[in-house]
C-alpha positions, 0 to 999 in steps of 0.5 A: 060470599065474594072474596079475592085470593089475597095470599098463597103458599106453593107447598105444604103449610101448617095452620097457625090456628090448628097445630098439626093441621097441614094445608096443601098449596093454600090460597087465602081468601081472608087472613085465616080462611084458605082454599087448599088440599088436605093431608089426604084427599080422603079428608075432602068431604061433601059436607062441611068438615073443617073450621072454615077453610075450603078443602079440595082434592090435590088434583084440583088445587094443582090445577088452580096453580097450573092455570095461574089462578092466583092473587087478585082472582075473584072467588065466590063461595056459596051453598046452603048447608043448614039441614 
């Protein structure tokens, strides 16, 4: 789908849907779906492993912040995970 970053939090943020699920520097593309780092990079998988969010490594989310990829930026999410 095609989205835009609508909200962002520069730091750690606990999920409002899943208590004790911590997101690192989330950038929201819907009211409840974000691109974010996880508690550790080990939680970033090459298959769907979250409840809808897009997990990326800490270095990658840091790069988005460093390069001012923020509110209003267009985001395309695609892939075929049906196996």
